[in-house]
BAKOLTI-108925 format. One record per residue (C-alpha): residue number from 1; residue in three letters; z, x, y; chain. Coordinates in nm, 3 decimals, padded with zeros to 5 digits. Layout:
BEGIN
<k NUM | r Ala | up Z | east X | north Y | c A>
...
***
This chain:
BEGIN
<k 1 | r Met | up 09.247 | east 09.333 | north 10.873 | c A>
<k 2 | r Thr | up 08.947 | east 09.402 | north 10.639 | c A>
<k 3 | r Asp | up 09.063 | east 09.586 | north 10.329 | c A>
<k 4 | r Leu | up 08.929 | east 09.936 | north 10.344 | c A>
<k 5 | r Val | up 08.907 | east 10.027 | north 09.979 | c A>
<k 6 | r Gly | up 08.765 | east 09.718 | north 09.819 | c A>
<k 7 | r Ser | up 08.892 | east 09.503 | north 09.509 | c A>
<k 8 | r Gly | up 09.105 | east 09.682 | north 09.239 | c A>
<k 9 | r Ala | up 08.820 | east 09.575 | north 08.970 | c A>
<k 10 | r Ala | up 08.539 | east 09.753 | north 09.172 | c A>
<k 11 | r Arg | up 08.758 | east 10.076 | north 09.194 | c A>
<k 12 | r Thr | up 08.833 | east 10.080 | north 08.828 | c A>
<k 13 | r Ala | up 08.506 | east 09.924 | north 08.673 | c A>
<k 14 | r Asp | up 08.397 | east 10.259 | north 08.533 | c A>
<k 15 | r Ala | up 08.706 | east 10.480 | north 08.564 | c A>
<k 16 | r Cys | up 08.649 | east 10.667 | north 08.258 | c A>
<k 17 | r Trp | up 08.940 | east 10.911 | north 08.341 | c A>
<k 18 | r Gln | up 09.183 | east 10.584 | north 08.301 | c A>
<k 19 | r Gln | up 09.038 | east 10.481 | north 07.970 | c A>
<k 20 | r Ile | up 08.967 | east 10.815 | north 07.758 | c A>
<k 21 | r Gly | up 09.063 | east 11.077 | north 08.008 | c A>
<k 22 | r Val | up 09.411 | east 11.244 | north 08.105 | c A>
<k 23 | r Trp | up 09.535 | east 10.930 | north 08.208 | c A>
<k 24 | r Gly | up 09.397 | east 10.727 | north 07.905 | c A>
<k 25 | r Asp | up 09.409 | east 10.807 | north 07.528 | c A>
<k 26 | r Leu | up 09.269 | east 11.162 | north 07.590 | c A>
<k 27 | r Ser | up 08.963 | east 11.090 | north 07.340 | c A>
<k 28 | r Cys | up 08.690 | east 11.220 | north 07.584 | c A>
<k 29 | r Glu | up 08.484 | east 11.490 | north 07.423 | c A>
<k 30 | r Lys | up 08.456 | east 11.664 | north 07.753 | c A>
<k 31 | r Leu | up 08.822 | east 11.745 | north 07.791 | c A>
<k 32 | r Ala | up 08.768 | east 12.047 | north 07.591 | c A>
<k 33 | r Glu | up 08.528 | east 12.190 | north 07.824 | c A>
<k 34 | r His | up 08.698 | east 12.089 | north 08.149 | c A>
<k 35 | r Glu | up 09.052 | east 12.087 | north 08.051 | c A>
<k 36 | r His | up 09.147 | east 11.817 | north 08.314 | c A>
<k 37 | r Cys | up 08.947 | east 11.516 | north 08.451 | c A>
<k 38 | r Leu | up 08.954 | east 11.675 | north 08.816 | c A>
<k 39 | r His | up 08.751 | east 11.937 | north 08.708 | c A>
<k 40 | r Cys | up 08.488 | east 11.700 | north 08.533 | c A>
<k 41 | r Pro | up 08.157 | east 11.638 | north 08.741 | c A>
<k 42 | r Val | up 08.179 | east 11.262 | north 08.662 | c A>
<k 43 | r Tyr | up 08.526 | east 11.239 | north 08.847 | c A>
<k 44 | r Gln | up 08.411 | east 11.469 | north 09.115 | c A>
<k 45 | r Glu | up 08.103 | east 11.247 | north 09.165 | c A>
<k 46 | r Arg | up 08.285 | east 10.905 | north 09.167 | c A>
<k 47 | r Gly | up 08.523 | east 11.073 | north 09.442 | c A>
<k 48 | r Arg | up 08.189 | east 11.151 | north 09.660 | c A>
<k 49 | r Ser | up 08.051 | east 10.801 | north 09.603 | c A>
<k 50 | r Leu | up 08.391 | east 10.651 | north 09.726 | c A>
<k 51 | r Leu | up 08.388 | east 10.861 | north 10.066 | c A>
<k 52 | r Asp | up 08.002 | east 10.804 | north 10.096 | c A>
<k 53 | r Arg | up 08.004 | east 10.407 | north 10.058 | c A>
<k 54 | r Pro | up 07.916 | east 10.189 | north 10.360 | c A>
<k 55 | r Ala | up 08.184 | east 10.036 | north 10.552 | c A>
<k 56 | r Asp | up 08.239 | east 09.659 | north 10.535 | c A>
<k 57 | r Pro | up 08.064 | east 09.466 | north 10.800 | c A>
<k 58 | r Asn | up 08.387 | east 09.276 | north 10.895 | c A>
<k 59 | r Tyr | up 08.564 | east 09.591 | north 10.909 | c A>
<k 60 | r Leu | up 08.313 | east 09.749 | north 11.167 | c A>
<k 61 | r Ser | up 08.313 | east 09.405 | north 11.367 | c A>
<k 62 | r Glu | up 08.677 | east 09.403 | north 11.373 | c A>
<k 63 | r Trp | up 08.703 | east 09.755 | north 11.518 | c A>
<k 64 | r Ala | up 08.425 | east 09.682 | north 11.771 | c A>
<k 65 | r Gln | up 08.589 | east 09.419 | north 11.907 | c A>
<k 66 | r Leu | up 08.911 | east 09.608 | north 11.928 | c A>
<k 67 | r Leu | up 08.753 | east 09.912 | north 12.122 | c A>
<k 68 | r Ala | up 08.571 | east 09.663 | north 12.347 | c A>
<k 69 | r Leu | up 08.903 | east 09.549 | north 12.480 | c A>
<k 70 | r Pro | up 09.017 | east 09.658 | north 12.828 | c A>
<k 71 | r Pro | up 09.241 | east 09.981 | north 12.795 | c A>
<k 72 | r Asp | up 09.552 | east 09.765 | north 12.890 | c A>
<k 73 | r Gln | up 09.497 | east 09.511 | north 12.611 | c A>
<k 74 | r Ala | up 09.378 | east 09.770 | north 12.353 | c A>
<k 75 | r Gly | up 09.712 | east 09.951 | north 12.396 | c A>
<k 76 | r Asn | up 09.905 | east 09.646 | north 12.321 | c A>
<k 77 | r Ala | up 09.735 | east 09.615 | north 11.964 | c A>
<k 78 | r Pro | up 09.766 | east 09.960 | north 11.801 | c A>
<k 79 | r Gly | up 09.633 | east 09.991 | north 11.453 | c A>
<k 80 | r Val | up 09.875 | east 10.142 | north 11.206 | c A>
<k 81 | r Leu | up 09.796 | east 10.255 | north 10.853 | c A>
<k 82 | r His | up 09.972 | east 10.096 | north 10.579 | c A>
<k 83 | r Leu | up 09.957 | east 10.124 | north 10.208 | c A>
<k 84 | r Val | up 09.918 | east 09.781 | north 10.015 | c A>
<k 85 | r Phe | up 10.080 | east 09.685 | north 09.678 | c A>
<k 86 | r Arg | up 10.147 | east 09.425 | north 09.465 | c A>
<k 87 | r Val | up 10.532 | east 09.359 | north 09.341 | c A>
<k 88 | r Gly | up 10.521 | east 09.069 | north 09.118 | c A>
<k 89 | r Gln | up 10.325 | east 08.785 | north 09.275 | c A>
<k 90 | r Ser | up 10.365 | east 08.927 | north 09.617 | c A>
<k 91 | r Trp | up 10.132 | east 09.151 | north 09.798 | c A>
<k 92 | r Leu | up 10.290 | east 09.381 | north 10.035 | c A>
<k 93 | r Ala | up 10.211 | east 09.666 | north 10.292 | c A>
<k 94 | r Leu | up 10.445 | east 09.946 | north 10.390 | c A>
<k 95 | r Ala | up 10.363 | east 10.178 | north 10.683 | c A>
<k 96 | r Ser | up 10.202 | east 10.511 | north 10.595 | c A>
<k 97 | r Thr | up 10.469 | east 10.687 | north 10.803 | c A>
<k 98 | r Cys | up 10.725 | east 10.648 | north 10.587 | c A>
<k 99 | r Leu | up 10.515 | east 10.709 | north 10.246 | c A>
<k 100 | r Arg | up 10.531 | east 11.046 | north 10.028 | c A>
<k 101 | r Glu | up 10.331 | east 10.979 | north 09.745 | c A>
<k 102 | r Val | up 10.190 | east 10.748 | north 09.501 | c A>
<k 103 | r Leu | up 10.232 | east 10.839 | north 09.126 | c A>
<k 104 | r His | up 10.160 | east 10.721 | north 08.767 | c A>
<k 105 | r Leu | up 10.470 | east 10.604 | north 08.594 | c A>
<k 106 | r Gln | up 10.728 | east 10.860 | north 08.510 | c A>
<k 107 | r Pro | up 11.018 | east 10.879 | north 08.258 | c A>
<k 108 | r Val | up 11.342 | east 10.722 | north 08.418 | c A>
<k 109 | r Arg | up 11.673 | east 10.826 | north 08.298 | c A>
<k 110 | r Val | up 11.941 | east 10.557 | north 08.304 | c A>
<k 111 | r Val | up 12.259 | east 10.656 | north 08.514 | c A>
<k 112 | r Pro | up 12.588 | east 10.593 | north 08.307 | c A>
<k 113 | r His | up 12.835 | east 10.324 | north 08.376 | c A>
<k 114 | r Arg | up 12.588 | east 10.135 | north 08.640 | c A>
<k 115 | r Arg | up 12.538 | east 09.774 | north 08.570 | c A>
<k 116 | r Gly | up 12.347 | east 09.660 | north 08.867 | c A>
<k 117 | r Lys | up 11.970 | east 09.591 | north 08.812 | c A>
<k 118 | r Leu | up 11.853 | east 09.726 | north 09.153 | c A>
<k 119 | r Leu | up 11.930 | east 10.094 | north 09.053 | c A>
<k 120 | r Leu | up 11.686 | east 10.160 | north 08.749 | c A>
<k 121 | r Gly | up 11.814 | east 10.502 | north 08.720 | c A>
<k 122 | r Ile | up 11.678 | east 10.865 | north 08.840 | c A>
<k 123 | r Thr | up 11.347 | east 11.029 | north 08.797 | c A>
<k 124 | r Ala | up 11.197 | east 11.380 | north 08.864 | c A>
<k 125 | r Val | up 10.937 | east 11.400 | north 09.125 | c A>
<k 126 | r Arg | up 10.772 | east 11.769 | north 09.134 | c A>
<k 127 | r Gly | up 11.083 | east 11.904 | north 09.042 | c A>
<k 128 | r Asp | up 11.336 | east 11.704 | north 09.268 | c A>
<k 129 | r Ile | up 11.543 | east 11.430 | north 09.143 | c A>
<k 130 | r His | up 11.550 | east 11.098 | north 09.312 | c A>
<k 131 | r Leu | up 11.693 | east 10.747 | north 09.278 | c A>
<k 132 | r Cys | up 11.458 | east 10.501 | north 09.112 | c A>
<k 133 | r Val | up 11.513 | east 10.161 | north 09.236 | c A>
<k 134 | r Ser | up 11.386 | east 09.812 | north 09.166 | c A>
<k 135 | r Leu | up 11.187 | east 09.633 | north 09.445 | c A>
<k 136 | r His | up 11.146 | east 09.349 | north 09.206 | c A>
<k 137 | r Glu | up 11.526 | east 09.294 | north 09.187 | c A>
<k 138 | r Leu | up 11.560 | east 09.333 | north 09.572 | c A>
<k 139 | r Leu | up 11.289 | east 09.086 | north 09.647 | c A>
<k 140 | r His | up 11.359 | east 08.824 | north 09.350 | c A>
<k 141 | r Glu | up 11.028 | east 08.913 | north 09.201 | c A>
<k 142 | r Gln | up 10.940 | east 08.914 | north 08.816 | c A>
<k 143 | r Arg | up 10.799 | east 09.243 | north 08.656 | c A>
<k 144 | r Asp | up 10.430 | east 09.210 | north 08.555 | c A>
<k 145 | r Ala | up 10.441 | east 09.323 | north 08.208 | c A>
<k 146 | r Val | up 10.069 | east 09.215 | north 08.148 | c A>
<k 147 | r Ser | up 09.899 | east 09.486 | north 08.356 | c A>
<k 148 | r Gln | up 10.112 | east 09.790 | north 08.335 | c A>
<k 149 | r Ala | up 09.789 | east 10.036 | north 08.319 | c A>
<k 150 | r Gln | up 09.769 | east 09.941 | north 08.705 | c A>
<k 151 | r Ala | up 10.135 | east 10.004 | north 08.781 | c A>
<k 152 | r Arg | up 10.244 | east 10.305 | north 08.978 | c A>
<k 153 | r Phe | up 10.533 | east 10.464 | north 09.145 | c A>
<k 154 | r Ile | up 10.580 | east 10.470 | north 09.517 | c A>
<k 155 | r Val | up 10.780 | east 10.757 | north 09.656 | c A>
<k 156 | r Ala | up 10.886 | east 10.644 | north 10.007 | c A>
<k 157 | r Gly | up 11.166 | east 10.713 | north 10.277 | c A>
<k 158 | r Glu | up 11.279 | east 10.851 | north 10.604 | c A>
<k 159 | r Ser | up 11.429 | east 11.162 | north 10.726 | c A>
<k 160 | r Ala | up 11.584 | east 11.329 | north 10.405 | c A>
<k 161 | r Glu | up 11.621 | east 10.982 | north 10.218 | c A>
<k 162 | r Thr | up 11.378 | east 10.945 | north 09.941 | c A>
<k 163 | r Trp | up 11.347 | east 10.630 | north 09.709 | c A>
<k 164 | r Val | up 11.106 | east 10.608 | north 09.420 | c A>
<k 165 | r Phe | up 11.025 | east 10.245 | north 09.314 | c A>
<k 166 | r Pro | up 10.775 | east 10.093 | north 09.038 | c A>
<k 167 | r Val | up 10.496 | east 09.839 | north 09.176 | c A>
<k 168 | r Asp | up 10.282 | east 09.657 | north 08.967 | c A>
<k 169 | r Glu | up 09.943 | east 09.725 | north 09.152 | c A>
<k 170 | r Val | up 09.826 | east 09.954 | north 09.413 | c A>
<k 171 | r Leu | up 09.548 | east 09.830 | north 09.640 | c A>
<k 172 | r Gly | up 09.499 | east 10.112 | north 09.886 | c A>
<k 173 | r Leu | up 09.510 | east 10.198 | north 10.245 | c A>
<k 174 | r Thr | up 09.424 | east 09.960 | north 10.525 | c A>
<k 175 | r Val | up 09.488 | east 09.956 | north 10.896 | c A>
<k 176 | r Val | up 09.699 | east 09.685 | north 11.039 | c A>
<k 177 | r Ile | up 09.690 | east 09.562 | north 11.418 | c A>
<k 178 | r Glu | up 10.028 | east 09.460 | north 11.523 | c A>
<k 179 | r Thr | up 09.878 | east 09.146 | north 11.746 | c A>
<k 180 | r Ala | up 09.714 | east 09.011 | north 11.439 | c A>
<k 181 | r Leu | up 10.045 | east 08.966 | north 11.254 | c A>
<k 182 | r Gln | up 10.187 | east 08.615 | north 11.189 | c A>
<k 183 | r Met | up 10.528 | east 08.476 | north 11.124 | c A>
<k 184 | r Pro | up 10.616 | east 08.480 | north 10.738 | c A>
<k 185 | r Pro | up 10.624 | east 08.155 | north 10.575 | c A>
<k 186 | r Ala | up 10.957 | east 07.984 | north 10.505 | c A>
<k 187 | r Thr | up 10.866 | east 08.010 | north 10.136 | c A>
<k 188 | r Met | up 10.845 | east 08.381 | north 10.140 | c A>
<k 189 | r Val | up 11.170 | east 08.410 | north 10.338 | c A>
<k 190 | r Gln | up 11.359 | east 08.234 | north 10.081 | c A>
<k 191 | r Ser | up 11.230 | east 08.431 | north 09.793 | c A>
<k 192 | r Gly | up 11.332 | east 08.786 | north 09.930 | c A>
<k 193 | r Gly | up 11.100 | east 08.822 | north 10.218 | c A>
<k 194 | r Ala | up 11.380 | east 08.880 | north 10.460 | c A>
<k 195 | r Tyr | up 11.259 | east 09.218 | north 10.458 | c A>
<k 196 | r Val | up 10.892 | east 09.104 | north 10.555 | c A>
<k 197 | r Arg | up 10.870 | east 09.127 | north 10.946 | c A>
<k 198 | r Gly | up 10.503 | east 08.977 | north 10.932 | c A>
<k 199 | r Val | up 10.196 | east 08.858 | north 10.724 | c A>
<k 200 | r Phe | up 09.832 | east 08.944 | north 10.793 | c A>
<k 201 | r Glu | up 09.540 | east 08.817 | north 10.619 | c A>
<k 202 | r Gly | up 09.344 | east 09.067 | north 10.403 | c A>
<k 203 | r Ser | up 09.003 | east 09.023 | north 10.256 | c A>
<k 204 | r Ser | up 09.111 | east 08.766 | north 09.995 | c A>
<k 205 | r Arg | up 09.506 | east 08.734 | north 10.008 | c A>
<k 206 | r Ser | up 09.786 | east 08.725 | north 10.253 | c A>
<k 207 | r Ile | up 09.991 | east 09.035 | north 10.261 | c A>
<k 208 | r Gly | up 10.360 | east 09.075 | north 10.404 | c A>
<k 209 | r Ile | up 10.423 | east 09.382 | north 10.630 | c A>
<k 210 | r Leu | up 10.764 | east 09.517 | north 10.493 | c A>
<k 211 | r Asp | up 11.002 | east 09.611 | north 10.769 | c A>
<k 212 | r His | up 11.088 | east 09.970 | north 10.612 | c A>
<k 213 | r Glu | up 11.414 | east 10.020 | north 10.807 | c A>
<k 214 | r Leu | up 11.565 | east 09.698 | north 10.657 | c A>
<k 215 | r Leu | up 11.400 | east 09.778 | north 10.339 | c A>
<k 216 | r Phe | up 11.578 | east 10.107 | north 10.308 | c A>
<k 217 | r Arg | up 11.889 | east 09.962 | north 10.432 | c A>
<k 218 | r Gly | up 11.897 | east 09.692 | north 10.178 | c A>
<k 219 | r Leu | up 11.833 | east 09.969 | north 09.903 | c A>
<k 220 | r Gln | up 12.154 | east 10.155 | north 10.019 | c A>
<k 221 | r Arg | up 12.348 | east 09.867 | north 10.011 | c A>
<k 222 | r Gly | up 12.239 | east 09.769 | north 09.668 | c A>
<k 223 | r Val | up 12.300 | east 10.113 | north 09.500 | c A>
<k 224 | r Ala | up 12.630 | east 10.184 | north 09.693 | c A>
***
């Protein structure tokens, strides 16, 4: 399915708030006036331009084909919103139904007497304490130490269970049609892709769809 948000380079080309604003080195001379980038006209104008941008022609074409299907066929190809992100060298997607929040990296406190690499520690999210775990360890991926400015925390879970895990980059949201999924390649399964239930082609990359139930069970086993 066509990527809805475009490339990371396009999104951050002139994101001054990440360079000199509250998510950067705080050197912006407008901070004294506006106190936070959220109140700055530059930030607000970029938000409006993002919402007003024209839709990708491929995205419109794909939805036109889907809507043209007879009801019995269209019902078998529901679109599900997913968040696309990168862990090491793998691009992955997680259903939005189990997402809580995407945050900038926060301090993580190590849990005493725990030697496993999967459990990174505990971290606070809006006053609540949650376990912070490593998908890199679970999926046998190397942590990307080069682009830490793009790294984010993803908060996800189901029912009362919540997990926090760092990812190397967040691409954004996209709609995935179930019938468009392909079987994951053997190389992906062998390298930790047992948690991937299918693969779809994005605008310029293959993206693995995570089975969130298997993923959360794997995290439970790993920290037990």
